[in-house]
All heavy atoms as TSV, in Angstrom:
chain	resi	resn	atom	element	x	y	z
A	1	MET	N	N	8.097	-16.407	-6.134
A	1	MET	CA	C	8.010	-15.631	-4.895
A	1	MET	C	C	6.602	-15.753	-4.333
A	1	MET	O	O	5.623	-15.772	-5.081
A	1	MET	CB	C	8.368	-14.183	-5.150
A	1	MET	CG	C	8.196	-13.288	-3.952
A	1	MET	SD	S	8.598	-11.563	-4.258
A	1	MET	CE	C	10.183	-11.516	-3.510
A	2	HIS	N	N	6.481	-15.870	-3.051
A	2	HIS	CA	C	5.181	-15.953	-2.392
A	2	HIS	C	C	4.531	-14.577	-2.286
A	2	HIS	O	O	5.184	-13.628	-1.881
A	2	HIS	CB	C	5.374	-16.572	-0.969
A	2	HIS	CG	C	4.077	-16.808	-0.291
A	2	HIS	ND1	N	3.527	-15.874	0.499
A	2	HIS	CD2	C	3.240	-17.889	-0.301
A	2	HIS	CE1	C	2.363	-16.357	0.985
A	2	HIS	NE2	N	2.208	-17.563	0.539
A	3	ASP	N	N	3.227	-14.519	-2.706
A	3	ASP	CA	C	2.518	-13.255	-2.578
A	3	ASP	C	C	2.188	-12.926	-1.131
A	3	ASP	O	O	1.701	-13.781	-0.396
A	3	ASP	CB	C	1.225	-13.360	-3.419
A	3	ASP	CG	C	0.576	-12.018	-3.658
A	3	ASP	OD1	O	1.240	-10.978	-3.558
A	3	ASP	OD2	O	-0.611	-12.017	-3.972
A	4	CYS	N	N	2.443	-11.727	-0.733
A	4	CYS	CA	C	2.200	-11.239	0.633
A	4	CYS	C	C	0.693	-11.036	0.838
A	4	CYS	O	O	0.004	-10.502	-0.041
A	4	CYS	CB	C	2.967	-9.925	0.789
A	4	CYS	SG	S	2.783	-9.133	2.336
A	5	LYS	N	N	0.187	-11.425	1.974
A	5	LYS	CA	C	-1.201	-11.210	2.324
A	5	LYS	C	C	-1.387	-9.785	2.851
A	5	LYS	O	O	-0.669	-9.342	3.742
A	5	LYS	CB	C	-1.670	-12.215	3.375
A	5	LYS	CG	C	-3.105	-12.038	3.780
A	5	LYS	CD	C	-3.542	-13.069	4.748
A	5	LYS	CE	C	-4.918	-12.613	5.223
A	5	LYS	NZ	N	-5.846	-13.692	5.449
A	6	VAL	N	N	-2.337	-9.068	2.277
A	6	VAL	CA	C	-2.618	-7.701	2.678
A	6	VAL	C	C	-3.436	-7.705	3.936
A	6	VAL	O	O	-4.476	-8.365	4.050
A	6	VAL	CB	C	-3.343	-6.920	1.543
A	6	VAL	CG1	C	-3.657	-5.502	1.961
A	6	VAL	CG2	C	-2.565	-6.951	0.288
A	7	THR	N	N	-3.020	-6.892	4.911
A	7	THR	CA	C	-3.772	-6.708	6.155
A	7	THR	C	C	-4.488	-5.373	6.155
A	7	THR	O	O	-4.160	-4.507	5.317
A	7	THR	CB	C	-2.806	-6.717	7.362
A	7	THR	OG1	O	-1.939	-5.575	7.304
A	7	THR	CG2	C	-1.978	-8.003	7.423
A	8	PRO	N	N	-5.455	-5.132	7.031
A	8	PRO	CA	C	-6.113	-3.823	7.067
A	8	PRO	C	C	-5.129	-2.678	7.330
A	8	PRO	O	O	-5.259	-1.599	6.732
A	8	PRO	CB	C	-7.093	-3.962	8.225
A	8	PRO	CG	C	-7.406	-5.455	8.258
A	8	PRO	CD	C	-6.108	-6.118	7.897
A	9	ALA	N	N	-4.116	-2.912	8.162
A	9	ALA	CA	C	-3.119	-1.869	8.456
A	9	ALA	C	C	-2.346	-1.525	7.183
A	9	ALA	O	O	-2.059	-0.365	6.900
A	9	ALA	CB	C	-2.198	-2.310	9.565
A	10	MET	N	N	-1.960	-2.555	6.422
A	10	MET	CA	C	-1.254	-2.329	5.178
A	10	MET	C	C	-2.131	-1.568	4.182
A	10	MET	O	O	-1.672	-0.676	3.460
A	10	MET	CB	C	-0.831	-3.662	4.537
A	10	MET	CG	C	0.255	-4.388	5.305
A	10	MET	SD	S	0.499	-6.074	4.800
A	10	MET	CE	C	1.004	-5.889	3.098
A	11	ALA	N	N	-3.405	-1.954	4.126
A	11	ALA	CA	C	-4.336	-1.314	3.186
A	11	ALA	C	C	-4.439	0.186	3.458
A	11	ALA	O	O	-4.457	0.992	2.500
A	11	ALA	CB	C	-5.709	-1.965	3.264
A	12	SER	N	N	-4.486	0.581	4.698
A	12	SER	CA	C	-4.610	2.011	5.028
A	12	SER	C	C	-3.341	2.769	4.573
A	12	SER	O	O	-3.444	3.882	4.032
A	12	SER	CB	C	-4.867	2.213	6.482
A	12	SER	OG	O	-3.778	1.878	7.299
A	13	VAL	N	N	-2.177	2.161	4.716
A	13	VAL	CA	C	-0.930	2.812	4.283
A	13	VAL	C	C	-0.890	2.856	2.783
A	13	VAL	O	O	-0.509	3.870	2.188
A	13	VAL	CB	C	0.285	2.060	4.855
A	13	VAL	CG1	C	1.586	2.543	4.242
A	13	VAL	CG2	C	0.319	2.211	6.384
A	14	ILE	N	N	-1.283	1.805	2.110
A	14	ILE	CA	C	-1.315	1.737	0.634
A	14	ILE	C	C	-2.206	2.842	0.097
A	14	ILE	O	O	-1.833	3.580	-0.839
A	14	ILE	CB	C	-1.777	0.372	0.141
A	14	ILE	CG1	C	-0.698	-0.683	0.452
A	14	ILE	CG2	C	-2.107	0.404	-1.333
A	14	ILE	CD1	C	-1.183	-2.116	0.295
A	15	LYS	N	N	-3.385	3.026	0.683
A	15	LYS	CA	C	-4.309	4.035	0.217
A	15	LYS	C	C	-3.715	5.464	0.373
A	15	LYS	O	O	-3.796	6.278	-0.520
A	15	LYS	CB	C	-5.658	3.969	0.983
A	15	LYS	CG	C	-6.463	2.765	0.568
A	15	LYS	CD	C	-7.730	2.678	1.377
A	15	LYS	CE	C	-8.567	1.446	0.958
A	15	LYS	NZ	N	-9.857	1.397	1.605
A	16	LEU	N	N	-3.061	5.728	1.510
A	16	LEU	CA	C	-2.439	7.032	1.698
A	16	LEU	C	C	-1.276	7.220	0.714
A	16	LEU	O	O	-1.129	8.267	0.106
A	16	LEU	CB	C	-1.949	7.179	3.135
A	16	LEU	CG	C	-1.190	8.495	3.412
A	16	LEU	CD1	C	-2.006	9.731	3.092
A	16	LEU	CD2	C	-0.672	8.498	4.836
A	17	ALA	N	N	-0.478	6.189	0.593
A	17	ALA	CA	C	0.691	6.286	-0.338
A	17	ALA	C	C	0.257	6.607	-1.755
A	17	ALA	O	O	0.837	7.449	-2.414
A	17	ALA	CB	C	1.512	4.975	-0.270
A	18	ARG	N	N	-0.764	5.933	-2.249
A	18	ARG	CA	C	-1.212	6.188	-3.601
A	18	ARG	C	C	-1.898	7.584	-3.708
A	18	ARG	O	O	-1.734	8.266	-4.713
A	18	ARG	CB	C	-2.188	5.091	-4.059
A	18	ARG	CG	C	-1.498	3.794	-4.394
A	18	ARG	CD	C	-0.389	3.959	-5.448
A	18	ARG	NE	N	-0.956	4.456	-6.704
A	18	ARG	CZ	C	-0.324	5.252	-7.569
A	18	ARG	NH1	N	0.883	5.649	-7.341
A	18	ARG	NH2	N	-0.945	5.623	-8.658
A	19	ALA	N	N	-2.554	8.008	-2.673
A	19	ALA	CA	C	-3.122	9.376	-2.665
A	19	ALA	C	C	-2.054	10.416	-2.775
A	19	ALA	O	O	-2.229	11.494	-3.355
A	19	ALA	CB	C	-3.992	9.602	-1.413
A	20	LEU	N	N	-0.878	10.077	-2.215
A	20	LEU	CA	C	0.287	10.991	-2.282
A	20	LEU	C	C	1.086	10.746	-3.552
A	20	LEU	O	O	2.199	11.297	-3.699
A	20	LEU	CB	C	1.167	10.767	-1.053
A	20	LEU	CG	C	0.532	11.143	0.293
A	20	LEU	CD1	C	1.444	10.710	1.447
A	20	LEU	CD2	C	0.208	12.636	0.346
A	21	LYS	N	N	0.590	9.938	-4.482
A	21	LYS	CA	C	1.209	9.624	-5.762
A	21	LYS	C	C	2.557	8.862	-5.633
A	21	LYS	O	O	3.421	8.957	-6.478
A	21	LYS	CB	C	1.441	10.905	-6.592
A	21	LYS	CG	C	0.208	11.780	-6.772
A	21	LYS	CD	C	-0.754	11.126	-7.692
A	21	LYS	CE	C	-1.889	12.116	-7.977
A	21	LYS	NZ	N	-3.135	11.497	-8.221
A	22	ILE	N	N	2.678	8.103	-4.575
A	22	ILE	CA	C	3.859	7.262	-4.394
A	22	ILE	C	C	3.734	6.076	-5.329
A	22	ILE	O	O	2.672	5.449	-5.385
A	22	ILE	CB	C	4.038	6.847	-2.939
A	22	ILE	CG1	C	4.328	8.084	-2.057
A	22	ILE	CG2	C	5.107	5.796	-2.764
A	22	ILE	CD1	C	4.388	7.858	-0.589
A	23	PRO	N	N	4.773	5.771	-6.110
A	23	PRO	CA	C	4.683	4.731	-7.107
A	23	PRO	C	C	4.451	3.335	-6.488
A	23	PRO	O	O	4.872	3.063	-5.362
A	23	PRO	CB	C	6.044	4.723	-7.796
A	23	PRO	CG	C	6.678	6.014	-7.393
A	23	PRO	CD	C	6.078	6.472	-6.126
A	24	TYR	N	N	3.766	2.503	-7.272
A	24	TYR	CA	C	3.531	1.118	-6.875
A	24	TYR	C	C	4.835	0.436	-6.511
A	24	TYR	O	O	4.891	-0.355	-5.561
A	24	TYR	CB	C	2.899	0.345	-8.008
A	24	TYR	CG	C	1.382	0.532	-8.163
A	24	TYR	CD1	C	0.772	1.732	-8.108
A	24	TYR	CD2	C	0.603	-0.589	-8.348
A	24	TYR	CE1	C	-0.617	1.902	-8.263
A	24	TYR	CE2	C	-0.789	-0.470	-8.523
A	24	TYR	CZ	C	-1.379	0.791	-8.489
A	24	TYR	OH	O	-2.711	0.918	-8.639
A	25	SER	N	N	5.905	0.716	-7.204
A	25	SER	CA	C	7.202	0.051	-6.998
A	25	SER	C	C	7.725	0.374	-5.605
A	25	SER	O	O	8.327	-0.480	-4.971
A	25	SER	CB	C	8.216	0.416	-8.067
A	25	SER	OG	O	8.403	1.810	-8.127
A	26	TRP	N	N	7.556	1.564	-5.115
A	26	TRP	CA	C	8.015	1.929	-3.782
A	26	TRP	C	C	7.197	1.217	-2.730
A	26	TRP	O	O	7.715	0.778	-1.691
A	26	TRP	CB	C	7.942	3.453	-3.561
A	26	TRP	CG	C	8.867	4.249	-4.387
A	26	TRP	CD1	C	9.585	3.822	-5.483
A	26	TRP	CD2	C	9.178	5.608	-4.240
A	26	TRP	NE1	N	10.301	4.896	-6.003
A	26	TRP	CE2	C	10.079	5.989	-5.238
A	26	TRP	CE3	C	8.735	6.567	-3.341
A	26	TRP	CZ2	C	10.562	7.287	-5.379
A	26	TRP	CZ3	C	9.217	7.868	-3.450
A	26	TRP	CH2	C	10.150	8.197	-4.467
A	27	ILE	N	N	5.861	1.116	-2.976
A	27	ILE	CA	C	4.972	0.440	-2.025
A	27	ILE	C	C	5.362	-1.041	-1.926
A	27	ILE	O	O	5.503	-1.603	-0.863
A	27	ILE	CB	C	3.518	0.605	-2.430
A	27	ILE	CG1	C	3.151	2.130	-2.418
A	27	ILE	CG2	C	2.620	-0.185	-1.504
A	27	ILE	CD1	C	1.817	2.419	-3.040
A	28	SER	N	N	5.570	-1.671	-3.102
A	28	SER	CA	C	5.887	-3.087	-3.106
A	28	SER	C	C	7.316	-3.326	-2.498
A	28	SER	O	O	7.562	-4.390	-1.947
A	28	SER	CB	C	5.769	-3.727	-4.480
A	28	SER	OG	O	6.730	-3.162	-5.372
A	29	ALA	N	N	8.168	-2.385	-2.615
A	29	ALA	CA	C	9.514	-2.485	-1.996
A	29	ALA	C	C	9.395	-2.424	-0.479
A	29	ALA	O	O	10.158	-3.128	0.224
A	29	ALA	CB	C	10.444	-1.408	-2.503
A	30	TYR	N	N	8.451	-1.661	0.031
A	30	TYR	CA	C	8.286	-1.523	1.485
A	30	TYR	C	C	7.681	-2.818	2.061
A	30	TYR	O	O	7.988	-3.186	3.174
A	30	TYR	CB	C	7.380	-0.328	1.801
A	30	TYR	CG	C	7.269	-0.070	3.270
A	30	TYR	CD1	C	8.300	0.449	4.003
A	30	TYR	CD2	C	6.051	-0.315	3.929
A	30	TYR	CE1	C	8.187	0.711	5.337
A	30	TYR	CE2	C	5.897	-0.105	5.288
A	30	TYR	CZ	C	6.993	0.441	5.988
A	30	TYR	OH	O	6.850	0.670	7.345
A	31	TYR	N	N	6.821	-3.451	1.289
A	31	TYR	CA	C	6.148	-4.707	1.727
A	31	TYR	C	C	6.682	-5.852	0.847
A	31	TYR	O	O	6.103	-6.159	-0.177
A	31	TYR	CB	C	4.632	-4.611	1.605
A	31	TYR	CG	C	4.008	-3.602	2.516
A	31	TYR	CD1	C	3.365	-2.479	1.948
A	31	TYR	CD2	C	4.011	-3.767	3.860
A	31	TYR	CE1	C	2.748	-1.537	2.800
A	31	TYR	CE2	C	3.375	-2.833	4.707
A	31	TYR	CZ	C	2.776	-1.712	4.159
A	31	TYR	OH	O	2.151	-0.794	4.963
A	32	PRO	N	N	7.802	-6.476	1.203
A	32	PRO	CA	C	8.381	-7.544	0.411
A	32	PRO	C	C	7.336	-8.654	0.115
A	32	PRO	O	O	6.602	-9.072	1.015
A	32	PRO	CB	C	9.509	-8.087	1.231
A	32	PRO	CG	C	9.874	-6.959	2.149
A	32	PRO	CD	C	8.594	-6.263	2.440
A	33	GLY	N	N	7.259	-9.026	-1.154
A	33	GLY	CA	C	6.314	-10.043	-1.569
A	33	GLY	C	C	4.965	-9.539	-1.993
A	33	GLY	O	O	4.139	-10.290	-2.509
A	34	LEU	N	N	4.714	-8.238	-1.825
A	34	LEU	CA	C	3.446	-7.649	-2.240
A	34	LEU	C	C	3.515	-7.255	-3.691
A	34	LEU	O	O	4.412	-6.479	-4.078
A	34	LEU	CB	C	3.114	-6.430	-1.376
A	34	LEU	CG	C	1.783	-5.753	-1.651
A	34	LEU	CD1	C	0.633	-6.710	-1.340
A	34	LEU	CD2	C	1.629	-4.474	-0.863
A	35	ASN	N	N	2.659	-7.828	-4.529
A	35	ASN	CA	C	2.709	-7.490	-5.939
A	35	ASN	C	C	1.795	-6.355	-6.316
A	35	ASN	O	O	0.956	-5.934	-5.549
A	35	ASN	CB	C	2.491	-8.750	-6.830
A	35	ASN	CG	C	1.061	-9.261	-6.748
A	35	ASN	OD1	O	0.110	-8.491	-6.637
A	35	ASN	ND2	N	0.901	-10.555	-6.785
A	36	PHE	N	N	1.988	-5.825	-7.505
A	36	PHE	CA	C	1.222	-4.680	-8.005
A	36	PHE	C	C	-0.266	-4.975	-8.038
A	36	PHE	O	O	-1.091	-4.076	-7.819
A	36	PHE	CB	C	1.729	-4.261	-9.365
A	36	PHE	CG	C	3.050	-3.538	-9.373
A	36	PHE	CD1	C	3.934	-3.617	-8.310
A	36	PHE	CD2	C	3.437	-2.828	-10.469
A	36	PHE	CE1	C	5.165	-2.967	-8.337
A	36	PHE	CE2	C	4.670	-2.169	-10.523
A	36	PHE	CZ	C	5.549	-2.225	-9.457
A	37	GLY	N	N	-0.636	-6.211	-8.301
A	37	GLY	CA	C	-2.034	-6.593	-8.368
A	37	GLY	C	C	-2.732	-6.424	-7.052
A	37	GLY	O	O	-3.891	-5.932	-6.993
A	38	ARG	N	N	-2.072	-6.792	-5.944
A	38	ARG	CA	C	-2.697	-6.629	-4.637
A	38	ARG	C	C	-2.784	-5.128	-4.281
A	38	ARG	O	O	-3.778	-4.691	-3.674
A	38	ARG	CB	C	-1.896	-7.335	-3.516
A	38	ARG	CG	C	-1.812	-8.844	-3.603
A	38	ARG	CD	C	-3.136	-9.599	-3.631
A	38	ARG	NE	N	-3.892	-9.478	-4.831
A	38	ARG	CZ	C	-3.621	-10.076	-6.023
A	38	ARG	NH1	N	-2.548	-10.845	-6.154
A	38	ARG	NH2	N	-4.381	-9.921	-7.051
A	39	ILE	N	N	-1.785	-4.336	-4.667
A	39	ILE	CA	C	-1.861	-2.893	-4.423
A	39	ILE	C	C	-3.052	-2.323	-5.197
A	39	ILE	O	O	-3.852	-1.565	-4.659
A	39	ILE	CB	C	-0.550	-2.207	-4.854
A	39	ILE	CG1	C	0.606	-2.678	-3.963
A	39	ILE	CG2	C	-0.665	-0.674	-4.784
A	39	ILE	CD1	C	1.995	-2.292	-4.461
A	40	ALA	N	N	-3.202	-2.728	-6.440
A	40	ALA	CA	C	-4.339	-2.247	-7.273
A	40	ALA	C	C	-5.666	-2.711	-6.654
A	40	ALA	O	O	-6.636	-1.890	-6.694
A	40	ALA	CB	C	-4.200	-2.789	-8.714
A	41	ASP	N	N	-5.767	-3.900	-6.139
A	41	ASP	CA	C	-6.981	-4.367	-5.505
A	41	ASP	C	C	-7.391	-3.438	-4.385
A	41	ASP	O	O	-8.573	-3.129	-4.180
A	41	ASP	CB	C	-6.827	-5.793	-4.960
A	41	ASP	CG	C	-6.812	-6.827	-6.095
A	41	ASP	OD1	O	-7.223	-6.530	-7.221
A	41	ASP	OD2	O	-6.368	-7.973	-5.794
A	42	VAL	N	N	-6.428	-2.996	-3.591
A	42	VAL	CA	C	-6.710	-2.081	-2.449
A	42	VAL	C	C	-7.109	-0.716	-3.001
A	42	VAL	O	O	-8.135	-0.148	-2.589
A	42	VAL	CB	C	-5.489	-1.969	-1.531
A	42	VAL	CG1	C	-5.707	-0.842	-0.495
A	42	VAL	CG2	C	-5.207	-3.284	-0.820
A	43	VAL	N	N	-6.335	-0.186	-3.946
A	43	VAL	CA	C	-6.602	1.146	-4.496
A	43	VAL	C	C	-7.952	1.220	-5.170
A	43	VAL	O	O	-8.672	2.184	-5.030
A	43	VAL	CB	C	-5.452	1.598	-5.443
A	43	VAL	CG1	C	-5.785	2.880	-6.163
A	43	VAL	CG2	C	-4.119	1.703	-4.719
A	44	LYS	N	N	-8.313	0.169	-5.922
A	44	LYS	CA	C	-9.578	0.174	-6.637
A	44	LYS	C	C	-10.787	-0.220	-5.758
A	44	LYS	O	O	-11.924	-0.254	-6.255
A	44	LYS	CB	C	-9.514	-0.828	-7.805
A	44	LYS	CG	C	-8.360	-0.557	-8.786
A	44	LYS	CD	C	-8.686	0.655	-9.635
A	44	LYS	CE	C	-7.604	0.791	-10.708
A	44	LYS	NZ	N	-7.663	2.016	-11.414
A	45	GLY	N	N	-10.548	-0.586	-4.516
A	45	GLY	CA	C	-11.624	-0.910	-3.584
A	45	GLY	C	C	-12.109	-2.355	-3.676
A	45	GLY	O	O	-13.112	-2.697	-3.125
A	46	ARG	N	N	-11.347	-3.228	-4.344
A	46	ARG	CA	C	-11.714	-4.639	-4.410
A	46	ARG	C	C	-11.327	-5.346	-3.107
A	46	ARG	O	O	-11.847	-6.439	-2.809
A	46	ARG	CB	C	-11.040	-5.301	-5.614
A	46	ARG	CG	C	-11.594	-4.798	-6.955
A	46	ARG	CD	C	-11.024	-5.553	-8.113
A	46	ARG	NE	N	-9.627	-5.286	-8.333
A	46	ARG	CZ	C	-9.158	-4.442	-9.240
A	46	ARG	NH1	N	-9.983	-3.736	-10.011
A	46	ARG	NH2	N	-7.851	-4.297	-9.373
A	47	MET	N	N	-10.419	-4.770	-2.349
A	47	MET	CA	C	-10.011	-5.301	-1.044
A	47	MET	C	C	-10.050	-4.110	-0.063
A	47	MET	O	O	-9.596	-3.036	-0.371
A	47	MET	CB	C	-8.592	-5.861	-1.080
A	47	MET	CG	C	-8.366	-7.085	-1.887
A	47	MET	SD	S	-6.633	-7.597	-1.925
A	47	MET	CE	C	-6.440	-8.185	-0.215
A	48	TYR	N	N	-10.619	-4.391	1.099
A	48	TYR	CA	C	-10.633	-3.398	2.194
A	48	TYR	C	C	-11.225	-2.072	1.798
A	48	TYR	O	O	-10.698	-0.999	2.184
A	48	TYR	CB	C	-9.201	-3.233	2.774
A	48	TYR	CG	C	-8.669	-4.486	3.378
A	48	TYR	CD1	C	-7.589	-5.191	2.800
A	48	TYR	CD2	C	-9.227	-5.042	4.526
A	48	TYR	CE1	C	-7.102	-6.378	3.326
A	48	TYR	CE2	C	-8.744	-6.214	5.068
A	48	TYR	CZ	C	-7.683	-6.862	4.472
A	48	TYR	OH	O	-7.206	-8.019	5.020
A	49	ALA	N	N	-12.291	-2.081	1.073
A	49	ALA	CA	C	-12.920	-0.812	0.643
A	49	ALA	C	C	-13.367	0.007	1.832
A	49	ALA	O	O	-13.403	1.246	1.755
A	49	ALA	CB	C	-14.114	-1.150	-0.256
A	50	HIS	N	N	-13.696	-0.632	2.946
A	50	HIS	CA	C	-14.207	0.088	4.136
A	50	HIS	C	C	-13.072	0.682	5.000
A	50	HIS	O	O	-13.384	1.438	5.918
A	50	HIS	CB	C	-15.032	-0.903	4.977
A	50	HIS	CG	C	-14.234	-2.031	5.505
A	50	HIS	ND1	N	-13.821	-3.085	4.698
A	50	HIS	CD2	C	-13.772	-2.325	6.775
A	50	HIS	CE1	C	-13.133	-3.948	5.440
A	50	HIS	NE2	N	-13.105	-3.510	6.681
A	51	ILE	N	N	-11.871	0.361	4.715
A	51	ILE	CA	C	-10.723	0.836	5.496
A	51	ILE	C	C	-10.306	2.241	4.981
A	51	ILE	O	O	-10.012	2.379	3.811
A	51	ILE	CB	C	-9.517	-0.122	5.428
A	51	ILE	CG1	C	-9.879	-1.499	5.927
A	51	ILE	CG2	C	-8.295	0.431	6.153
A	51	ILE	CD1	C	-10.188	-1.566	7.424
A	52	PRO	N	N	-10.273	3.251	5.848
A	52	PRO	CA	C	-9.823	4.578	5.409
A	52	PRO	C	C	-8.303	4.658	5.242
A	52	PRO	O	O	-7.570	3.822	5.825
A	52	PRO	CB	C	-10.287	5.486	6.533
A	52	PRO	CG	C	-10.261	4.616	7.747
A	52	PRO	CD	C	-10.640	3.253	7.271
A	53	PRO	N	N	-7.829	5.616	4.525
A	53	PRO	CA	C	-6.353	5.833	4.400
A	53	PRO	C	C	-5.769	6.135	5.760
A	53	PRO	O	O	-6.404	6.712	6.627
A	53	PRO	CB	C	-6.232	6.989	3.438
A	53	PRO	CG	C	-7.519	7.125	2.771
A	53	PRO	CD	C	-8.546	6.578	3.702
A	54	ALA	N	N	-4.529	5.786	5.918
A	54	ALA	CA	C	-3.788	6.114	7.168
A	54	ALA	C	C	-3.661	7.635	7.236
A	54	ALA	O	O	-3.711	8.365	6.222
A	54	ALA	CB	C	-2.404	5.478	7.136
A	55	LYS	N	N	-3.448	8.139	8.443
A	55	LYS	CA	C	-3.269	9.591	8.636
A	55	LYS	C	C	-1.828	9.995	8.276
A	55	LYS	O	O	-1.618	11.101	7.816
A	55	LYS	CB	C	-3.630	9.967	10.068
A	55	LYS	CG	C	-5.101	9.714	10.359
A	55	LYS	CD	C	-5.519	10.380	11.621
A	55	LYS	CE	C	-6.940	10.053	12.017
A	55	LYS	NZ	N	-7.955	10.454	11.093
A	56	THR	N	N	-0.873	9.096	8.539
A	56	THR	CA	C	0.507	9.383	8.209
A	56	THR	C	C	1.168	8.110	7.704
A	56	THR	O	O	0.684	6.997	8.003
A	56	THR	CB	C	1.301	9.883	9.431
A	56	THR	OG1	O	1.243	8.907	10.442
A	56	THR	CG2	C	0.738	11.208	9.962
A	57	LEU	N	N	2.224	8.260	6.982
A	57	LEU	CA	C	3.016	7.124	6.512
A	57	LEU	C	C	3.924	6.644	7.626
A	57	LEU	O	O	4.338	7.465	8.478
A	57	LEU	CB	C	3.860	7.468	5.293
A	57	LEU	CG	C	3.118	7.778	4.018
A	57	LEU	CD1	C	4.072	8.293	2.948
A	57	LEU	CD2	C	2.397	6.544	3.497
A	58	PRO	N	N	4.280	5.388	7.692
A	58	PRO	CA	C	5.278	4.940	8.662
A	58	PRO	C	C	6.572	5.726	8.505
A	58	PRO	O	O	6.903	6.144	7.398
A	58	PRO	CB	C	5.454	3.448	8.293
A	58	PRO	CG	C	4.231	3.035	7.567
A	58	PRO	CD	C	3.800	4.290	6.827
A	59	PHE	N	N	7.262	5.934	9.587
A	59	PHE	CA	C	8.489	6.751	9.579
A	59	PHE	C	C	9.508	6.246	8.623
A	59	PHE	O	O	10.329	7.011	8.064
A	59	PHE	CB	C	9.082	6.920	10.961
A	59	PHE	CG	C	9.817	5.678	11.459
A	59	PHE	CD1	C	11.189	5.568	11.281
A	59	PHE	CD2	C	9.128	4.631	12.068
A	59	PHE	CE1	C	11.870	4.428	11.725
A	59	PHE	CE2	C	9.797	3.510	12.509
A	59	PHE	CZ	C	11.169	3.415	12.310
A	60	ASP	N	N	9.572	4.913	8.359
A	60	ASP	CA	C	10.575	4.357	7.503
A	60	ASP	C	C	10.091	4.094	6.045
A	60	ASP	O	O	10.764	3.440	5.268
A	60	ASP	CB	C	11.124	3.059	8.072
A	60	ASP	CG	C	10.061	2.011	8.328
A	60	ASP	OD1	O	8.876	2.333	8.341
A	60	ASP	OD2	O	10.424	0.817	8.537
A	61	PHE	N	N	8.913	4.628	5.751
A	61	PHE	CA	C	8.379	4.442	4.367
A	61	PHE	C	C	9.229	5.240	3.406
A	61	PHE	O	O	9.629	6.353	3.707
A	61	PHE	CB	C	6.899	4.923	4.314
A	61	PHE	CG	C	6.159	4.349	3.217
A	61	PHE	CD1	C	5.507	3.115	3.353
A	61	PHE	CD2	C	6.068	4.993	1.990
A	61	PHE	CE1	C	4.795	2.555	2.310
A	61	PHE	CE2	C	5.352	4.443	0.946
A	61	PHE	CZ	C	4.730	3.225	1.098
A	62	PRO	N	N	9.461	4.683	2.199
A	62	PRO	CA	C	10.285	5.424	1.248
A	62	PRO	C	C	9.606	6.723	0.789
A	62	PRO	O	O	8.437	6.773	0.540
A	62	PRO	CB	C	10.404	4.475	0.007
A	62	PRO	CG	C	9.614	3.252	0.338
A	62	PRO	CD	C	9.043	3.386	1.716
A	63	LYS	N	N	10.432	7.759	0.732
A	63	LYS	CA	C	9.932	9.089	0.308
A	63	LYS	C	C	10.874	9.671	-0.723
A	63	LYS	O	O	12.050	9.295	-0.796
A	63	LYS	CB	C	9.855	10.050	1.511
A	63	LYS	CG	C	8.921	9.607	2.605
A	63	LYS	CD	C	9.050	10.523	3.804
A	63	LYS	CE	C	8.229	10.063	4.968
A	63	LYS	NZ	N	8.741	8.879	5.658
A	64	SER	N	N	10.359	10.564	-1.504
A	64	SER	CA	C	11.223	11.235	-2.489
A	64	SER	C	C	12.167	12.208	-1.754
A	64	SER	O	O	11.863	12.699	-0.660
A	64	SER	CB	C	10.416	11.982	-3.547
A	64	SER	OG	O	9.693	13.030	-2.929
A	65	ILE	N	N	13.264	12.488	-2.379
A	65	ILE	CA	C	14.266	13.384	-1.762
A	65	ILE	C	C	14.030	14.810	-2.232
A	65	ILE	O	O	13.625	15.103	-3.285
A	65	ILE	CB	C	15.665	12.916	-2.119
A	65	ILE	CG1	C	15.853	11.513	-1.538
A	65	ILE	CG2	C	16.724	13.856	-1.576
A	65	ILE	CD1	C	17.174	10.867	-1.947
């Protein structure tokens, strides 16, 4: 599978999602081709450290019931 390239917009959503304790698996399901390593790179500040978290999640982002 081809690894998805992370954009600044994706990074902001990833940061908010992890702050809300949303699992890596849900984040990678929302962004097909995005692996856990790229999510970790964003969360740990190795990628897009200067990008702040999004203010809200996209309306179609997976949420717990």
